[in-house]
C-alpha positions, 0 to 999 in steps of 0.5 A: 168693403164696397156699400152698393145703395140700392136708390130705386129712382133716376132723374127721370123717375123710378130705375124700374124704367131705365135699369134692369140690372141685378146688381148683386147676381153680378158680384156673385157671378164673379165669386164676390160674397154678397150681403144684402141688408134691409136697413137703413143706409143713414143709420150708422149704428146699422151700417156698424153692423152691415161692416162688421158681418161684412168682415166675416168672409175670409175668402172672397171679396164682400160688397154689401147692399142697402136700401137708400132714400135720395133727398133722405131728411128733404121735403123733397125725399123719395121724389126723383125731383130732388135730382138738381133741386 
């Protein structure tokens, strides 16, 4: 079960500047089940729950989308400058 990380940050700043693709809709258009969760993607218990939910679909592929934080746990968490630091 693939997990797509919603990072919302690129090297140059917020993804809204350069990335406008709706990833969820792309997979829906290919007849995938798309599950988006507002959970901490750095929480293994939360990820386990997501995988359990995704496994209930038996007729088509599933992708899950989770919010992630760039630089999680560092002093530059959620700051695009963390790239290359």
